[in-house]
C-alpha positions in Angstrom: 96.7 154.2 94.2 98.4 155.1 90.9 98.3 152.6 88.0 101.7 150.9 87.2 102.7 149.4 83.9 104.3 146.0 83.6 107.9 147.3 83.4 107.5 149.1 86.7 106.1 146.2 88.7 108.1 143.7 90.8 106.3 140.6 92.4 108.6 139.5 95.2 107.8 136.6 97.6 109.5 136.6 101.0 110.5 133.1 102.1 112.4 131.6 105.1 112.3 129.6 108.3 109.6 130.6 110.9 110.9 133.5 113.0 113.6 134.6 110.5 112.1 138.1 110.3 110.0 138.2 107.1 107.1 140.2 108.6 109.4 142.6 110.4 111.2 143.2 107.0 107.9 144.1 105.4 107.3 146.6 108.2 110.7 148.2 107.8 110.3 148.5 104.0 106.8 149.9 104.4 108.2 152.5 106.8 111.3 153.4 104.9 109.1 153.9 101.6 106.8 156.2 103.4 103.8 153.8 103.4 103.5 153.9 107.2 104.4 156.5 109.7 105.3 154.1 112.5 106.8 150.6 112.6 104.4 147.8 113.6 105.7 144.9 115.7 104.9 141.2 115.5 105.0 141.0 119.3 102.4 143.8 119.6 100.2 142.5 116.8 100.4 145.8 114.9 102.0 144.7 111.6 100.3 145.3 108.2 100.7 141.7 107.0 99.8 139.7 110.1 96.3 141.1 110.6 94.3 137.9 111.3 93.3 137.4 115.0 95.0 134.0 115.1 98.3 135.5 113.8 98.2 138.3 116.4 97.4 135.7 119.1 100.1 133.3 118.1 102.6 135.9 116.9 103.6 134.3 113.6 102.3 134.4 110.1 99.5 131.9 109.1 98.3 133.4 105.8 100.1 134.9 102.8 99.4 138.7 102.6 100.2 141.2 99.9 101.7 144.6 100.6 102.4 146.8 97.7 105.4 149.1 98.4 106.2 152.0 96.1 109.9 152.7 95.7 111.6 154.8 92.9 108.3 154.9 90.9 108.2 151.0 91.0 105.4 149.1 92.6 106.9 146.2 94.6 104.1 143.7 95.4 105.6 142.0 98.5 104.1 138.6 99.3 104.7 137.8 103.0 104.5 134.1 103.6 104.4 131.9 106.7 107.5 130.2 107.7 106.1 127.3 109.5 105.8 124.1 107.5 102.1 123.6 108.5 101.1 126.5 106.2 103.0 125.4 103.2 100.0 125.7 101.0 100.0 129.5 101.5 103.6 129.6 100.5 103.0 127.5 97.3 100.2 129.9 96.2 102.5 132.9 96.8 105.5 131.4 95.0 103.4 130.5 91.9 102.2 134.2 91.7 105.8 135.8 92.3 108.4 136.5 89.7 111.3 136.6 92.2 112.1 135.8 95.9 113.9 137.2 98.8 114.9 134.4 101.2 115.3 135.8 104.7 117.9 134.3 107.0 118.3 135.3 110.7 121.9 136.4 111.3 121.5 135.0 114.8 119.9 131.7 114.0 121.8 131.1 110.8 120.8 128.8 107.9 117.8 126.6 109.0 115.7 123.9 107.4 113.2 126.6 106.2 116.0 128.3 104.4 116.7 125.1 102.4 113.0 124.5 101.7 112.7 128.1 100.4 115.7 127.5 98.0 114.0 124.2 96.8 110.8 126.1 96.1 112.7 128.7 94.1 114.5 126.0 92.2 111.1 124.3 91.4 109.5 127.5 90.0 112.8 128.8 88.5 112.6 132.1 90.6 115.5 134.6 90.6 116.4 135.1 94.3 118.2 137.2 96.8 119.1 136.5 100.5 118.5 139.0 103.2 120.4 138.4 106.5 118.2 139.9 109.2 118.8 140.7 112.9 122.2 142.3 112.2 121.7 144.5 115.3 121.7 141.4 117.6 124.9 140.8 119.6 125.7 137.3 118.3 124.6 137.8 114.7 127.3 136.6 112.2 127.0 137.6 108.6 130.2 135.8 107.7 128.9 132.4 109.0 125.7 132.7 107.1 127.7 133.5 103.8 130.0 130.6 104.5 127.1 128.2 105.1 125.3 129.4 101.9 128.5 129.1 99.8 129.1 125.5 101.2 125.5 124.6 100.2 125.0 126.4 96.9 128.6 127.1 95.6 129.9 130.2 93.8 126.4 131.5 93.0 126.4 133.2 96.5 127.6 136.8 96.1 127.5 139.1 99.2 126.7 142.7 98.1 127.3 144.3 101.5 129.5 143.6 104.5 128.5 144.8 107.9 130.8 147.1 110.0 130.5 146.1 113.6 132.1 147.9 116.6 131.8 146.7 120.2 129.2 144.1 119.0 127.1 146.9 117.6 126.0 147.1 113.9 127.2 150.6 113.0 127.6 150.6 109.2 128.3 148.6 106.1 130.7 148.4 103.0 129.2 148.4 99.6 131.1 145.5 97.8 130.2 146.7 94.4 131.3 150.4 95.0 134.1 149.5 97.5 132.8 152.3 99.8 132.0 152.4 103.5 129.0 153.9 105.1 128.2 154.6 108.7 124.7 154.9 110.2 123.8 158.4 111.6 120.6 159.4 113.4 117.1 158.5 112.0 118.5 156.2 109.3 120.9 158.8 107.7 124.2 157.5 106.3 127.7 159.1 106.1 130.7 158.1 104.2 133.5 156.4 106.2 136.8 154.7 105.8 136.7 150.9 105.3 138.0 149.5 108.7 141.1 147.2 108.4 139.4 144.3 110.1 136.8 144.2 107.3 139.3 143.9 104.5 140.2 140.2 104.5 136.6 139.1 104.1 135.9 142.1 101.8 138.6 140.9 99.3 137.0 137.4 99.2 133.5 138.9 98.5 134.9 141.4 95.9 136.8 138.7 94.1 133.7 136.4 94.0 131.7 139.3 92.5 134.4 140.1 89.9 134.5 136.4 88.9 130.8 136.4 88.3 130.9 139.6 86.2 133.8 138.3 84.1 131.8 135.2 83.2 129.0 137.3 81.7 130.9 137.8 78.4 134.2 137.0 76.6 135.2 140.7 76.5 134.8 140.9 80.3 136.8 137.7 80.8 139.7 139.2 78.8 139.6 142.5 80.6 139.5 140.6 84.0 142.6 138.6 83.2 144.4 141.8 82.1 143.7 143.2 85.5 141.3 145.8 84.3 138.7 147.3 86.7 135.0 147.2 85.9 132.9 150.3 86.4 130.0 150.3 88.9 127.5 150.6 85.9 129.1 147.6 84.2 129.0 145.5 87.4 125.4 146.4 88.0 124.3 145.6 84.5 126.2 142.2 84.6 124.7 141.5 88.0 121.1 142.2 86.8 121.6 139.7 84.0 123.2 137.1 86.4 120.4 137.5 89.0 117.6 137.1 86.3 119.1 133.9 85.0 119.9 132.6 88.5 123.6 132.3 88.1 124.2 134.8 90.9 122.3 135.1 94.2 123.1 138.4 95.9 123.3 138.5 99.7 122.1 141.6 101.5 121.9 142.3 105.2 120.4 144.7 107.6 118.3 145.4 110.7 114.5 145.7 110.4 114.0 147.0 113.9 116.6 149.8 113.5 115.8 150.4 109.8 119.4 149.9 108.8 120.3 149.0 105.2 116.6 148.6 104.3 116.9 151.4 101.5 119.7 149.3 99.8 117.4 146.2 99.9 114.7 148.2 98.2 117.1 149.6 95.6 118.3 146.1 94.8 114.8 144.7 94.5 113.9 147.4 91.9 117.2 147.3 90.0 118.2 143.6 90.1 115.0 141.6 90.3 113.1 141.1 87.0 109.7 142.7 85.9 106.9 140.2 85.3 107.4 140.2 81.5 110.7 138.4 81.8 108.9 135.3 82.8 107.0 132.9 80.5 103.3 132.3 81.1 101.2 130.0 78.9 97.7 128.6 78.9 95.4 126.9 76.5 92.8 128.8 74.4 89.7 126.7 74.9 88.2 127.9 71.5 91.1 127.0 69.3 92.8 124.4 71.5 96.0 126.2 70.8 98.7 127.4 73.3 98.0 130.9 74.5 101.4 132.5 75.3 100.3 135.3 77.8 103.8 136.1 79.0 102.5 139.1 80.9 102.1 141.1 77.7 99.7 144.0 78.1 98.9 144.1 74.3 97.3 140.6 74.3 93.8 139.5 75.2 92.9 140.0 78.9 93.5 137.1 81.2 94.1 136.6 84.9 94.7 133.7 87.3 93.1 133.4 90.7 96.0 132.4 92.9 94.4 132.8 96.4 91.0 133.3 98.1 90.3 135.4 101.3 87.0 134.4 102.8 86.5 136.4 106.0 83.2 136.8 107.8 84.3 140.5 108.7 85.8 141.8 105.5 84.0 139.5 102.9 85.4 137.3 100.1 88.1 138.5 97.9 89.8 136.6 95.0 93.4 137.6 94.6 94.4 137.6 91.0 97.6 138.0 88.9 96.9 139.6 85.6 98.6 137.3 83.0 98.0 139.4 79.9 96.2 142.6 78.8 94.8 145.4 81.0 92.0 144.5 83.3 89.5 147.4 84.1 87.0 147.8 87.0 84.0 147.7 84.6 85.2 144.6 82.6 83.0 141.5 82.1 85.3 138.5 82.4 84.5 134.8 81.5 85.3 132.1 84.0 86.1 128.8 82.1 85.5 126.7 85.3 82.0 127.9 85.9 81.3 128.7 82.2 79.8 132.0 83.2 80.6 135.6 82.6 80.9 138.0 85.5 80.9 141.9 85.6 83.7 143.0 88.0 82.2 146.3 89.3 85.3 147.1 91.4 89.0 146.3 91.3 91.2 146.5 94.3 94.8 146.3 95.4 95.1 144.6 98.9 97.4 146.1 101.5 97.3 143.4 104.2 93.6 143.2 104.8 92.7 146.7 103.5 91.2 146.7 100.0 92.2 149.9 98.0 90.2 150.6 94.9 92.0 151.0 91.6 90.7 151.7 88.1 92.8 149.1 86.3 95.5 146.5 86.6 98.2 146.0 84.0 99.7 142.6 82.9 101.9 141.3 85.7 100.1 143.2 88.5 98.6 141.6 91.5 95.1 142.8 92.7 91.8 141.5 94.0 88.2 141.3 93.0 85.4 141.3 95.6 82.5 138.9 95.9 83.3 137.1 92.7 81.9 133.7 92.0 85.3 132.1 91.5 87.7 129.8 93.4 91.5 129.5 93.7 92.9 128.1 90.6 90.3 129.6 88.2 91.2 131.5 85.1 89.4 134.7 84.1 89.5 135.8 80.5 87.3 137.1 77.7 84.5 135.0 76.1 86.1 135.8 72.7 89.4 134.3 73.8 88.6 131.9 76.6 91.9 130.8 78.3 92.7 128.2 81.0 96.1 128.3 82.9 97.5 125.3 84.8 96.6 125.1 88.4 99.2 125.6 91.1 100.4 122.3 92.6 99.4 122.4 96.3 100.8 120.0 98.9 98.4 117.2 100.1 97.4 117.0 103.7 98.1 113.7 105.4 97.7 114.6 109.1 94.2 114.0 110.3 92.0 113.8 113.4 88.4 112.9 114.0 86.2 115.9 115.0 82.8 116.4 116.4 80.6 119.4 117.4 80.8 120.4 121.1 77.2 121.4 120.9 74.4 119.3 119.4 72.9 120.9 116.3 76.1 122.8 115.3 76.9 120.3 112.6 75.5 122.2 109.8 77.2 125.5 110.9 80.5 123.7 111.2 80.3 122.2 107.6 79.4 125.6 106.2 82.3 127.2 108.0 84.7 124.5 106.9 83.6 124.8 103.3 84.5 128.6 103.5 87.9 127.7 105.1 88.5 125.0 102.4 87.9 127.7 99.7 90.5 129.8 101.4 93.1 127.1 102.3 93.4 124.2 99.9 95.4 122.2 102.3 92.3 121.7 104.6 90.1 118.7 103.9 87.0 117.6 105.7 85.9 113.9 105.0 82.8 112.0 106.2 83.9 108.5 107.1 80.5 106.8 107.2 81.9 103.3 107.8 83.4 104.3 111.2 80.6 106.9 111.8 83.2 109.7 112.2 84.1 112.9 110.5 87.8 113.6 109.7 89.6 116.8 109.5 92.9 116.8 107.4 95.6 119.3 107.6 99.4 119.7 107.1 100.3 119.1 110.7 99.1 119.4 114.4 99.6 123.1 114.5 97.5 123.5 111.4 94.7 121.5 112.9 95.0 123.6 116.1 94.7 126.8 114.1 91.6 125.4 112.2 89.8 124.6 115.5 90.7 128.1 116.9 89.5 129.8 113.7 86.2 128.0 113.9 85.7 129.2 117.4 86.9 132.8 116.9 85.5 133.6 113.4 82.6 131.3 113.0 81.5 130.9 116.6 81.3 127.1 116.5 83.3 124.7 118.6 84.7 121.3 117.7 86.6 118.6 119.7 89.4 116.7 118.0 89.9 113.0 118.8 92.1 110.1 117.8 90.5 108.7 114.6 89.2 105.1 114.4 90.9 102.7 111.8 88.7 100.9 109.3 89.5 97.3 110.0 87.9 94.4 108.1 86.9 90.9 109.2 87.5 87.7 107.3 87.8 83.9 108.0 90.8 81.5 107.6 89.1 78.1 107.7 86.1 76.3 106.4 82.9 75.7 108.6 79.8 73.6 108.0 76.7 74.9 109.9 73.0 74.2 110.0 70.4 76.7 111.3 66.6 76.1 111.7 64.4 79.2 112.3 61.1 78.3 113.6 58.4 80.4 115.1 54.8 79.5 116.0 52.5 82.3 117.1 49.0 81.2 116.2 48.0 81.3 112.5 50.8 81.3 110.1 54.2 80.5 111.7 57.7 81.2 110.4 60.0 78.3 109.1 63.3 78.5 107.4 65.9 75.8 107.5 69.4 76.1 105.9 72.6 74.0 105.8 75.6 76.0 104.7 79.3 76.1 104.3 81.5 79.2 104.8 85.2 79.4 103.6 87.7 82.0 102.4 86.9 83.1 98.8 90.5 84.3 98.1 89.2 87.7 97.1 89.5 90.4 99.7 88.2 93.1 97.3 84.6 91.8 97.6 82.6 91.0 100.7 81.2 87.7 99.6 80.5 85.1 97.0 77.2 83.3 97.2 76.5 79.9 95.6 73.9 77.1 96.0 74.2 73.4 95.4 70.7 72.3 96.6 69.6 69.0 95.1 66.0 67.8 94.8 64.3 71.0 95.8 65.1 70.7 99.6 65.0 74.5 99.5 62.8 75.9 96.7 64.6 78.2 94.2 62.4 81.2 95.1 64.1 81.3 98.5 67.6 81.5 97.2 67.5 85.4 96.9 66.3 85.6 100.5 69.2 83.5 101.7 71.7 85.6 99.7 70.0 88.8 101.1 70.7 87.4 104.6 74.3 87.0 103.8 74.4 90.5 102.2 73.0 92.1 105.4 75.4 90.0 107.6 78.7 91.2 105.9 78.0 94.9 106.7 78.8 94.3 110.4 80.9 91.2 111.2 80.3 89.0 114.2 83.8 89.4 115.5 84.1 93.2 116.2 81.3 94.8 114.1 83.6 95.7 111.0 82.6 94.9 107.4 83.4 91.4 106.3 85.4 90.6 103.2 86.5 87.5 101.3 83.8 85.0 102.3 82.4 82.3 100.1 78.9 81.1 101.3 77.4 78.0 99.9 73.8 76.8 100.5 73.8 73.0 99.9 70.8 71.7 101.8 67.8 72.6 104.1 64.1 72.1 104.4 60.9 74.2 104.0 57.3 74.2 105.2 54.6 74.6 102.5 52.6 77.0 104.7 54.9 78.6 107.3 58.1 79.2 105.1 58.7 82.7 103.8 61.4 84.9 102.4 61.7 86.5 105.8 62.2 83.2 107.6 65.0 82.0 105.2 66.7 85.4 105.4 66.7 85.2 109.2 68.0 81.6 109.1 70.9 82.7 106.7 71.8 85.6 109.1 72.0 83.3 112.1 73.9 80.6 110.1 76.4 83.2 109.0 77.1 84.3 112.6 77.6 80.8 113.8 79.6 79.7 110.7 81.8 82.7 110.7 82.9 82.4 114.3 83.6 78.7 113.8 85.9 79.3 110.8 88.8 81.0 112.6 87.8 84.6 112.2 90.5 87.3 112.0 90.7 91.1 111.9 92.5 92.6 108.8 94.1 96.0 109.1 94.7 98.5 106.4 98.2 98.9 105.2 99.6 102.0 103.5 102.6 102.3 101.2 104.5 105.3 102.7 107.2 107.3 101.0 109.5 109.4 103.2 111.9 111.9 101.7 114.7 112.8 104.1 118.3 114.1 104.0 120.7 111.2 103.9 122.0 111.7 107.4 118.5 110.9 108.8 117.8 107.6 106.9 118.9 105.4 109.8 116.6 107.2 112.3 113.7 107.1 109.9 114.1 103.4 109.2 114.4 102.6 112.9 111.2 104.5 113.6 109.4 102.7 110.8 110.4 99.3 112.2 109.0 100.4 115.6 105.7 101.1 113.8 105.6 97.6 112.5 106.7 98.9 109.0 108.4 96.9 106.3 111.0 98.8 104.4 110.6 98.0 100.7 113.4 100.1 99.3 115.7 103.2 99.5 116.2 105.3 96.4 118.7 108.2 96.1 116.6 111.3 95.4 119.5 113.7 94.5 120.5 116.8 96.4 121.7 114.7 99.3 118.3 113.1 100.0 117.0 109.6 100.1 113.5 108.3 99.5 112.5 105.6 101.9 109.5 103.4 100.8 107.8 101.2 103.3 104.5 99.4 104.0 103.1 100.5 107.4 99.9 99.6 109.2 97.4 102.5 109.0 96.9 102.5 112.8 100.6 103.1 113.4 101.0 106.4 111.4 98.9 108.5 113.8 101.2 111.3 115.0 103.8 110.4 112.4 104.1 114.0 111.2 105.2 115.3 114.6 107.7 112.5 115.1 109.2 112.8 111.6 109.7 116.6 112.1 111.4 116.2 115.4 113.6 113.4 114.1 114.8 115.4 111.0 114.5 119.0 112.3 111.6 119.6 110.0 113.3 118.6 106.8 111.6 115.2 106.3 108.4 115.0 104.2 106.1 112.0 103.7 103.1 110.9 101.7 101.2 107.6 101.7 98.4 105.7 99.9 96.3 102.8 100.8 97.8 99.6 99.6 95.8 96.6 100.9 94.5 94.7 103.9 96.5 92.3 105.9 95.9 90.1 108.9 96.4 92.0 112.1 98.8 90.5 114.8 96.9 88.6 117.6 97.6 91.2 120.2 96.2 94.0 118.1 93.2 91.9 117.3 92.5 91.1 121.0 92.8 94.7 121.9 90.5 95.9 119.1 87.8 93.2 119.8 87.8 94.1 123.5 87.5 97.8 122.8 84.6 97.3 120.4 82.8 95.0 122.8 83.2 97.6 125.6 81.9 100.3 123.1 78.9 98.2 122.2 
C-alpha cells in the first residue's frame, strides 16, 4: 500500500444502532472504490470487517475493525463499530481514534436509540459528523421522515445534501441539493442526468433553503448577498459547507443503498471533501522529561509519538497493537519507547490492517492508523522516542456492571481459562474477571448478558475451554442485636495431661460494622492468667470468619472476657482458644443474630419519559429513591439505594423498560439488616448447602 501524508488521510468512524447497515456500507464503499471485486454480505459471513467466527455466527459486529479505502488519492480509514450496546467499549476506542463520524440510520427503521447514543458520543469527543440514511432500496424506507425526526432532535444543523427520487416504491435516482440537478441510476451503478420530478420540489425547496441559510451564516458578506437574493456558486457552497461541517454547525445528511451500490460514490466524495484531515484536531500529551505539555496535533514535523487505541489478540493471527500516529513519521525500523513499561522496542514491521489482514507498509505519517505486531504494549500505552518521552491521556472506557459466577466445565481447565481471559481482557477493556474468595466463586463482568454469552462462546471456539455461568452469591454479613452473657468450660481428660479452659464472656454490638470484632478483658484477681488472653482473642478471631448463623463473616461484635478459671497443669492456650470458640457460638446465637445484606448506591440515567417506570421498578427491588436530578438533554438521573441481591438481571430489565436508552452504575455503600423473609431463606439455603 502507498504511503499517505497527513492532509490526504481521513479517519472516519461508522456509528449507529445495531442492524442499521454500517458493515454493509463498508462493503459497498470497498467495492465502489475498487478494493474488492465482489460485495460481501453480513448474512453470508463474507464481509471484510466482520471476520471473527462469533460475528459470522451471530450476523452482527462484535469488534471494531479498520478498513482503509482509497478514494481520489485520499486514504479513508473506516472504523466499523458494533451497534449493540454490549460492545460499547469497542465503540469508545474507535471514536477516540477517529477525526470524524458517519452516523448510519436505516431508512426503514428510522432514528433509533443507537442513533441518539452515537450523537452523544460525537458531542463528547467533539467530532464533525454526517448522517447516511441506508436501505433506500427498501419499499417502506422514508428519507423525509428520518430528516424530520433528526431536525426535531438537533435543530437547524441538519442539512440534507441529497433527496431520493422514488418511482413505484423503487429508488431510481436522486437530486443533488447543492447543484440542484437530478440524476437517474442506470445499469451497473452508472448515472444519467434527468429532470427533477415535480413531486420532489416541495421538499427540495425546504432542503435548499436550509442549506442556503447555513451558507449565509458563514460570513457577513454572504449574509448580505443572501438578503439581496443573490445565488451562491457551487464552489462557494462547498467551501462554506466544509467550514460548517468541520466546526459542527452543519451536519450533512446523505442517503443511498449499500446492496444496490446507489449513491455510494457521492458518500465517498463527501467524506473526502467535507470531513477534516487529522491535523485539524488538537492532540496533546505530557513530555515526561520536561513535564511540559507536548502539543502533538498530528504534526509530521514534530518528535515521533503514537497512541495504542486497540489490541487484537487472536490465537490464529497473533497479537497486533493498533496505533494512531499522533506526531512525526513512524518507520518500520524505528525503536520506540513505551512510557508504561519504561522499555524500548524495535518495531521490525509496520502494518495497515484491512479487517483481519495485515498489509505491510514502510512508514505511517502523523494522523494515520496502522498496527505493530507482537509488541509488548497494551491498549492505552503511548509510544514515543526516548529523547522526547510522551504520555497521552487514556481513552475513557465504560465500566462493566453485569456479572455472573463462572466455573470450568472440566476439572483442571482453570489455568487455561484464566490465561484465555487475560488475553481477552487485553483485547476488550470492558471484560473483568474477579476472584471472590469470600464466597468461593469467580466472577465474570461484562457490559450485558449478550456480552457474557459472546465471552463464553469465544472461550469455547478460540481457546477450546468451556465455562458454565451461574447466578452469583451475595456477600452477606452476620452481626448481633442484643447482649448475651455465656460461660463455657472445655475439659478433656485422656490420660497424662488433660485439657482445661474455662471462660465467662459477654457479647454485644460494638456499633462498628467496619470491623469484625473488638476484644476486651475485665478479669479480676487472676481468675484467668494474663498469658491466656491472646489465646481467647485468637478463638474470637477464628470464630468471626464464619458466623454460626449461616457461615458468613461476622462484623460489629464486642467480646469481653470477665471471668473464668484455670488448671495449673491441664490448662493450655489450645484449651482456652477452644473454650472461646464455643462460648462465641453459644453467645452469638443467644444475642438475636441477624444477617446484614450489602446495599449499593445506584445511579440510573434515563430520558425523562421513563423516570416513572424506572422508579416503580426500583421500588419493586426494595430500593429507596434518594433523589432525582435533571441531567440536561431531556434526561434525569435517579439515585437510589438498592440491595445488592436485587440488582441481578437489572441491565436486561432497564434496557427493555427504556428501549436501550437507560444506563446505570453503582457502588457499594454499606451493610444493612436484611428483612426476616430474606434472612430465613438465606439461612435455609446455606444449611442445605452445608
